[in-house]
Backbone atoms as SQL, in Angstrom:
CREATE TABLE atoms (id INTEGER PRIMARY KEY, chain TEXT, resi INTEGER, resn TEXT, atom TEXT, x REAL, y REAL, z REAL);
INSERT INTO atoms VALUES
  (1, 'A', 1, 'MET', 'N', 126.082, 161.370, 128.672),
  (2, 'A', 1, 'MET', 'CA', 127.003, 160.314, 128.365),
  (3, 'A', 1, 'MET', 'C', 128.064, 160.886, 127.441),
  (4, 'A', 2, 'SER', 'N', 129.295, 160.529, 127.723),
  (5, 'A', 2, 'SER', 'CA', 130.393, 161.031, 126.925),
  (6, 'A', 2, 'SER', 'C', 131.305, 159.871, 126.522),
  (7, 'A', 3, 'TYR', 'N', 131.236, 159.534, 125.237),
  (8, 'A', 3, 'TYR', 'CA', 132.071, 158.454, 124.718),
  (9, 'A', 3, 'TYR', 'C', 133.482, 158.970, 124.481),
  (10, 'A', 4, 'LYS', 'N', 134.462, 158.243, 124.988),
  (11, 'A', 4, 'LYS', 'CA', 135.863, 158.629, 124.834),
  (12, 'A', 4, 'LYS', 'C', 136.583, 157.731, 123.829),
  (13, 'A', 5, 'ALA', 'N', 136.266, 156.428, 123.879),
  (14, 'A', 5, 'ALA', 'CA', 136.923, 155.451, 123.008),
  (15, 'A', 5, 'ALA', 'C', 136.021, 154.221, 122.922),
  (16, 'A', 6, 'PRO', 'N', 136.158, 153.438, 121.859),
  (17, 'A', 6, 'PRO', 'CA', 135.296, 152.270, 121.715),
  (18, 'A', 6, 'PRO', 'C', 135.779, 151.073, 122.524),
  (19, 'A', 7, 'ALA', 'N', 134.848, 150.250, 122.920),
  (20, 'A', 7, 'ALA', 'CA', 135.162, 148.920, 123.456),
  (21, 'A', 7, 'ALA', 'C', 135.024, 147.956, 122.289),
  (22, 'A', 8, 'LYS', 'N', 135.777, 146.889, 122.337),
  (23, 'A', 8, 'LYS', 'CA', 135.751, 145.900, 121.261),
  (24, 'A', 8, 'LYS', 'C', 135.149, 144.601, 121.769),
  (25, 'A', 9, 'LEU', 'N', 134.655, 143.799, 120.855),
  (26, 'A', 9, 'LEU', 'CA', 134.086, 142.504, 121.197),
  (27, 'A', 9, 'LEU', 'C', 135.107, 141.714, 122.009),
  (28, 'A', 10, 'ASN', 'N', 134.658, 141.126, 123.072),
  (29, 'A', 10, 'ASN', 'CA', 135.457, 140.325, 124.002),
  (30, 'A', 10, 'ASN', 'C', 136.343, 141.142, 124.941),
  (31, 'A', 11, 'ASP', 'N', 136.286, 142.483, 124.895),
  (32, 'A', 11, 'ASP', 'CA', 136.974, 143.284, 125.902),
  (33, 'A', 11, 'ASP', 'C', 136.301, 143.043, 127.252),
  (34, 'A', 12, 'THR', 'N', 137.096, 142.974, 128.288),
  (35, 'A', 12, 'THR', 'CA', 136.561, 142.920, 129.642),
  (36, 'A', 12, 'THR', 'C', 136.599, 144.341, 130.184),
  (37, 'A', 13, 'LEU', 'N', 135.474, 144.784, 130.731),
  (38, 'A', 13, 'LEU', 'CA', 135.344, 146.167, 131.175),
  (39, 'A', 13, 'LEU', 'C', 135.191, 146.245, 132.680),
  (40, 'A', 14, 'GLU', 'N', 135.605, 147.371, 133.235),
  (41, 'A', 14, 'GLU', 'CA', 135.392, 147.683, 134.645),
  (42, 'A', 14, 'GLU', 'C', 134.545, 148.941, 134.714),
  (43, 'A', 15, 'ILE', 'N', 133.511, 148.903, 135.544),
  (44, 'A', 15, 'ILE', 'CA', 132.608, 150.046, 135.686),
  (45, 'A', 15, 'ILE', 'C', 132.685, 150.529, 137.127),
  (46, 'A', 16, 'TYR', 'N', 132.992, 151.805, 137.289),
  (47, 'A', 16, 'TYR', 'CA', 133.086, 152.412, 138.601),
  (48, 'A', 16, 'TYR', 'C', 131.912, 153.372, 138.773),
  (49, 'A', 17, 'SER', 'N', 131.180, 153.208, 139.868),
  (50, 'A', 17, 'SER', 'CA', 130.004, 154.032, 140.147),
  (51, 'A', 17, 'SER', 'C', 130.160, 154.715, 141.496),
  (52, 'A', 18, 'ALA', 'N', 129.645, 155.926, 141.584),
  (53, 'A', 18, 'ALA', 'CA', 129.652, 156.676, 142.837),
  (54, 'A', 18, 'ALA', 'C', 128.476, 157.640, 142.825),
  (55, 'A', 19, 'ILE', 'N', 128.205, 158.196, 143.976),
  (56, 'A', 19, 'ILE', 'CA', 127.159, 159.208, 144.086),
  (57, 'A', 19, 'ILE', 'C', 127.840, 160.570, 144.146),
  (58, 'A', 20, 'LYS', 'N', 127.451, 161.436, 143.234),
  (59, 'A', 20, 'LYS', 'CA', 128.035, 162.774, 143.142),
  (60, 'A', 20, 'LYS', 'C', 127.306, 163.759, 144.059),
  (61, 'A', 21, 'ARG', 'N', 125.987, 163.575, 144.178),
  (62, 'A', 21, 'ARG', 'CA', 125.179, 164.530, 144.953),
  (63, 'A', 21, 'ARG', 'C', 123.917, 163.846, 145.442),
  (64, 'A', 22, 'ILE', 'N', 123.533, 164.149, 146.682),
  (65, 'A', 22, 'ILE', 'CA', 122.244, 163.713, 147.208),
  (66, 'A', 22, 'ILE', 'C', 121.444, 164.971, 147.494),
  (67, 'A', 23, 'GLY', 'N', 120.387, 165.171, 146.751),
  (68, 'A', 23, 'GLY', 'CA', 119.534, 166.338, 146.931),
  (69, 'A', 23, 'GLY', 'C', 118.345, 166.017, 147.815),
  (70, 'A', 24, 'ASN', 'N', 117.360, 166.889, 147.810),
  (71, 'A', 24, 'ASN', 'CA', 116.153, 166.683, 148.607),
  (72, 'A', 24, 'ASN', 'C', 115.369, 165.468, 148.113),
  (73, 'A', 25, 'SER', 'N', 115.170, 165.383, 146.790),
  (74, 'A', 25, 'SER', 'CA', 114.398, 164.266, 146.233),
  (75, 'A', 25, 'SER', 'C', 115.132, 163.560, 145.094),
  (76, 'A', 26, 'SER', 'N', 116.387, 163.930, 144.846),
  (77, 'A', 26, 'SER', 'CA', 117.115, 163.311, 143.741),
  (78, 'A', 26, 'SER', 'C', 118.529, 162.914, 144.152),
  (79, 'A', 27, 'ILE', 'N', 119.072, 161.971, 143.381),
  (80, 'A', 27, 'ILE', 'CA', 120.442, 161.514, 143.580),
  (81, 'A', 27, 'ILE', 'C', 121.132, 161.562, 142.223),
  (82, 'A', 28, 'THR', 'N', 122.317, 162.150, 142.185),
  (83, 'A', 28, 'THR', 'CA', 123.108, 162.200, 140.959),
  (84, 'A', 28, 'THR', 'C', 124.219, 161.167, 141.065),
  (85, 'A', 29, 'PHE', 'N', 124.197, 160.207, 140.148),
  (86, 'A', 29, 'PHE', 'CA', 125.207, 159.158, 140.080),
  (87, 'A', 29, 'PHE', 'C', 126.206, 159.498, 138.982),
  (88, 'A', 30, 'THR', 'N', 127.443, 159.087, 139.153),
  (89, 'A', 30, 'THR', 'CA', 128.453, 159.221, 138.112),
  (90, 'A', 30, 'THR', 'C', 129.076, 157.850, 137.891),
  (91, 'A', 31, 'GLN', 'N', 129.382, 157.547, 136.638),
  (92, 'A', 31, 'GLN', 'CA', 129.998, 156.265, 136.301),
  (93, 'A', 31, 'GLN', 'C', 131.104, 156.471, 135.279),
  (94, 'A', 32, 'GLU', 'N', 132.124, 155.630, 135.380),
  (95, 'A', 32, 'GLU', 'CA', 133.221, 155.613, 134.413),
  (96, 'A', 32, 'GLU', 'C', 133.433, 154.167, 133.984),
  (97, 'A', 33, 'ILE', 'N', 133.675, 153.971, 132.696),
  (98, 'A', 33, 'ILE', 'CA', 133.922, 152.637, 132.157),
  (99, 'A', 33, 'ILE', 'C', 135.334, 152.594, 131.593),
  (100, 'A', 34, 'TYR', 'N', 136.097, 151.589, 132.014),
  (101, 'A', 34, 'TYR', 'CA', 137.486, 151.403, 131.596),
  (102, 'A', 34, 'TYR', 'C', 137.671, 150.000, 131.029),
  (103, 'A', 35, 'LYS', 'N', 138.688, 149.840, 130.183),
  (104, 'A', 35, 'LYS', 'CA', 139.132, 148.499, 129.841),
  (105, 'A', 35, 'LYS', 'C', 139.763, 147.927, 131.099),
  (106, 'A', 36, 'LYS', 'N', 139.518, 146.640, 131.354),
  (107, 'A', 36, 'LYS', 'CA', 140.024, 146.006, 132.565),
  (108, 'A', 36, 'LYS', 'C', 141.550, 146.122, 132.664),
  (109, 'A', 37, 'ASP', 'N', 141.999, 146.417, 133.874),
  (110, 'A', 37, 'ASP', 'CA', 143.435, 146.519, 134.193),
  (111, 'A', 37, 'ASP', 'C', 144.163, 147.574, 133.366),
  (112, 'A', 38, 'SER', 'N', 143.465, 148.661, 133.037),
  (113, 'A', 38, 'SER', 'CA', 144.111, 149.741, 132.288),
  (114, 'A', 38, 'SER', 'C', 143.557, 151.083, 132.749),
  (115, 'A', 39, 'ASP', 'N', 144.189, 152.139, 132.275),
  (116, 'A', 39, 'ASP', 'CA', 143.699, 153.494, 132.520),
  (117, 'A', 39, 'ASP', 'C', 142.953, 154.031, 131.304),
  (118, 'A', 40, 'ASP', 'N', 142.562, 153.143, 130.382),
  (119, 'A', 40, 'ASP', 'CA', 141.867, 153.549, 129.160),
  (120, 'A', 40, 'ASP', 'C', 140.397, 153.844, 129.463),
  (121, 'A', 41, 'LEU', 'N', 140.085, 155.130, 129.658),
  (122, 'A', 41, 'LEU', 'CA', 138.718, 155.553, 129.926),
  (123, 'A', 41, 'LEU', 'C', 137.916, 155.490, 128.631),
  (124, 'A', 42, 'LEU', 'N', 136.826, 154.729, 128.644),
  (125, 'A', 42, 'LEU', 'CA', 136.003, 154.555, 127.443),
  (126, 'A', 42, 'LEU', 'C', 134.752, 155.423, 127.456),
  (127, 'A', 43, 'ASN', 'N', 134.187, 155.653, 128.648),
  (128, 'A', 43, 'ASN', 'CA', 132.907, 156.329, 128.707),
  (129, 'A', 43, 'ASN', 'C', 132.704, 156.922, 130.095),
  (130, 'A', 44, 'THR', 'N', 132.070, 158.073, 130.160),
  (131, 'A', 44, 'THR', 'CA', 131.607, 158.640, 131.425),
  (132, 'A', 44, 'THR', 'C', 130.126, 158.954, 131.281),
  (133, 'A', 45, 'VAL', 'N', 129.426, 158.867, 132.385),
  (134, 'A', 45, 'VAL', 'CA', 127.994, 159.160, 132.352),
  (135, 'A', 45, 'VAL', 'C', 127.564, 159.732, 133.704),
  (136, 'A', 46, 'GLU', 'N', 126.581, 160.609, 133.663),
  (137, 'A', 46, 'GLU', 'CA', 125.973, 161.154, 134.866),
  (138, 'A', 46, 'GLU', 'C', 124.476, 160.868, 134.768),
  (139, 'A', 47, 'ILE', 'N', 123.932, 160.276, 135.815),
  (140, 'A', 47, 'ILE', 'CA', 122.522, 159.882, 135.839),
  (141, 'A', 47, 'ILE', 'C', 121.851, 160.556, 137.027),
  (142, 'A', 48, 'ILE', 'N', 120.716, 161.190, 136.792),
  (143, 'A', 48, 'ILE', 'CA', 119.951, 161.800, 137.876),
  (144, 'A', 48, 'ILE', 'C', 118.696, 160.971, 138.093),
  (145, 'A', 49, 'TRP', 'N', 118.572, 160.432, 139.294),
  (146, 'A', 49, 'TRP', 'CA', 117.421, 159.620, 139.677),
  (147, 'A', 49, 'TRP', 'C', 116.565, 160.441, 140.629),
  (148, 'A', 50, 'VAL', 'N', 115.267, 160.464, 140.389),
  (149, 'A', 50, 'VAL', 'CA', 114.347, 161.226, 141.241),
  (150, 'A', 50, 'VAL', 'C', 113.448, 160.249, 141.989),
  (151, 'A', 51, 'ASN', 'N', 113.394, 160.410, 143.308),
  (152, 'A', 51, 'ASN', 'CA', 112.522, 159.595, 144.145),
  (153, 'A', 51, 'ASN', 'C', 111.080, 160.056, 143.936),
  (154, 'A', 52, 'THR', 'N', 110.213, 159.128, 143.586),
  (155, 'A', 52, 'THR', 'CA', 108.820, 159.499, 143.296),
  (156, 'A', 52, 'THR', 'C', 107.840, 158.657, 144.100),
  (157, 'A', 53, 'HIS', 'N', 106.706, 159.262, 144.381),
  (158, 'A', 53, 'HIS', 'CA', 105.565, 158.563, 144.975),
  (159, 'A', 53, 'HIS', 'C', 104.885, 157.848, 143.811),
  (160, 'A', 54, 'GLN', 'N', 104.958, 156.539, 143.797),
  (161, 'A', 54, 'GLN', 'CA', 104.539, 155.775, 142.618),
  (162, 'A', 54, 'GLN', 'C', 103.088, 155.980, 142.199),
  (163, 'A', 55, 'PRO', 'N', 102.119, 156.044, 143.103),
  (164, 'A', 55, 'PRO', 'CA', 100.735, 156.256, 142.640),
  (165, 'A', 55, 'PRO', 'C', 100.513, 157.594, 141.938),
  (166, 'A', 56, 'THR', 'N', 101.248, 158.643, 142.363),
  (167, 'A', 56, 'THR', 'CA', 101.024, 159.975, 141.784),
  (168, 'A', 56, 'THR', 'C', 102.121, 160.410, 140.820),
  (169, 'A', 57, 'HIS', 'N', 103.255, 159.707, 140.832),
  (170, 'A', 57, 'HIS', 'CA', 104.421, 160.051, 140.004),
  (171, 'A', 57, 'HIS', 'C', 104.960, 161.446, 140.308),
  (172, 'A', 58, 'LYS', 'N', 104.767, 161.904, 141.541),
  (173, 'A', 58, 'LYS', 'CA', 105.308, 163.199, 141.974),
  (174, 'A', 58, 'LYS', 'C', 106.573, 162.947, 142.783),
  (175, 'A', 59, 'SER', 'N', 107.532, 163.875, 142.681),
  (176, 'A', 59, 'SER', 'CA', 108.771, 163.712, 143.437),
  (177, 'A', 59, 'SER', 'C', 108.494, 163.877, 144.935),
  (178, 'A', 60, 'VAL', 'N', 109.208, 163.076, 145.720),
  (179, 'A', 60, 'VAL', 'CA', 109.079, 163.142, 147.177),
  (180, 'A', 60, 'VAL', 'C', 110.473, 163.084, 147.793),
  (181, 'A', 61, 'GLN', 'N', 110.578, 163.560, 149.017),
  (182, 'A', 61, 'GLN', 'CA', 111.856, 163.607, 149.727),
  (183, 'A', 61, 'GLN', 'C', 112.424, 162.197, 149.902),
  (184, 'A', 62, 'ILE', 'N', 113.739, 162.103, 149.791),
  (185, 'A', 62, 'ILE', 'CA', 114.428, 160.840, 150.045),
  (186, 'A', 62, 'ILE', 'C', 114.405, 160.603, 151.550),
  (187, 'A', 63, 'PRO', 'N', 113.927, 159.436, 151.996),
  (188, 'A', 63, 'PRO', 'CA', 113.872, 159.169, 153.442),
  (189, 'A', 63, 'PRO', 'C', 115.263, 159.243, 154.086),
  (190, 'A', 64, 'ASP', 'N', 115.323, 159.741, 155.320),
  (191, 'A', 64, 'ASP', 'CA', 116.593, 159.920, 156.025),
  (192, 'A', 64, 'ASP', 'C', 117.367, 158.619, 156.171),
  (193, 'A', 65, 'ASP', 'N', 116.684, 157.494, 156.415),
  (194, 'A', 65, 'ASP', 'CA', 117.400, 156.230, 156.591),
  (195, 'A', 65, 'ASP', 'C', 118.088, 155.798, 155.292),
  (196, 'A', 66, 'ILE', 'N', 117.452, 156.049, 154.167),
  (197, 'A', 66, 'ILE', 'CA', 118.049, 155.730, 152.860),
  (198, 'A', 66, 'ILE', 'C', 119.217, 156.682, 152.592),
  (199, 'A', 67, 'ARG', 'N', 119.010, 157.954, 152.863),
  (200, 'A', 67, 'ARG', 'CA', 120.059, 158.973, 152.664),
  (201, 'A', 67, 'ARG', 'C', 121.322, 158.591, 153.442),
  (202, 'A', 68, 'LYS', 'N', 121.165, 158.175, 154.692),
  (203, 'A', 68, 'LYS', 'CA', 122.318, 157.814, 155.529),
  (204, 'A', 68, 'LYS', 'C', 123.048, 156.598, 154.965),
  (205, 'A', 69, 'LYS', 'N', 122.325, 155.637, 154.441),
  (206, 'A', 69, 'LYS', 'CA', 122.949, 154.444, 153.864),
  (207, 'A', 69, 'LYS', 'C', 123.740, 154.781, 152.600),
  (208, 'A', 70, 'LEU', 'N', 123.269, 155.762, 151.836),
  (209, 'A', 70, 'LEU', 'CA', 123.913, 156.116, 150.571),
  (210, 'A', 70, 'LEU', 'C', 125.091, 157.083, 150.739),
  (211, 'A', 71, 'GLU', 'N', 125.154, 157.795, 151.857),
  (212, 'A', 71, 'GLU', 'CA', 126.196, 158.803, 152.049),
  (213, 'A', 71, 'GLU', 'C', 127.608, 158.226, 151.970),
  (214, 'A', 72, 'LYS', 'N', 127.798, 156.943, 152.294),
  (215, 'A', 72, 'LYS', 'CA', 129.148, 156.360, 152.227),
  (216, 'A', 72, 'LYS', 'C', 129.642, 156.228, 150.788),
  (217, 'A', 73, 'PHE', 'N', 128.745, 156.331, 149.808),
  (218, 'A', 73, 'PHE', 'CA', 129.124, 156.258, 148.408),
  (219, 'A', 73, 'PHE', 'C', 129.289, 157.630, 147.765),
  (220, 'A', 74, 'LEU', 'N', 129.090, 158.678, 148.555),
  (221, 'A', 74, 'LEU', 'CA', 129.178, 160.053, 148.083),
  (222, 'A', 74, 'LEU', 'C', 130.639, 160.442, 147.888),
  (223, 'A', 75, 'ILE', 'N', 130.968, 160.936, 146.694),
  (224, 'A', 75, 'ILE', 'CA', 132.333, 161.381, 146.436),
  (225, 'A', 75, 'ILE', 'C', 132.454, 162.840, 146.842),
  (226, 'A', 76, 'SER', 'N', 133.626, 163.230, 147.313),
  (227, 'A', 76, 'SER', 'CA', 133.815, 164.606, 147.761),
  (228, 'A', 76, 'SER', 'C', 133.900, 165.538, 146.553),
  (229, 'A', 77, 'GLN', 'N', 133.465, 166.747, 146.743),
  (230, 'A', 77, 'GLN', 'CA', 133.478, 167.771, 145.693),
  (231, 'A', 77, 'GLN', 'C', 134.617, 168.744, 145.942),
  (232, 'A', 78, 'THR', 'N', 135.861, 168.312, 145.701),
  (233, 'A', 78, 'THR', 'CA', 137.001, 169.186, 145.950),
  (234, 'A', 78, 'THR', 'C', 137.532, 169.742, 144.664);
């Protein structure tokens, strides 16, 4: 998480989320928080989520049907 500027009480915020990477068993999300209707970037964050088999808590492959549904949210790495 990288704080750029503070938000103030009663500020309306806009949060933009995208998928940066889809791995074998993990997904990397990226988010940016702005003051509404402005280019004032307040915060950026990168979150790594790991798909796990709940009874064993071991990482498992992301199912192909889920991967295909999420690919439309994948941002290009240019």
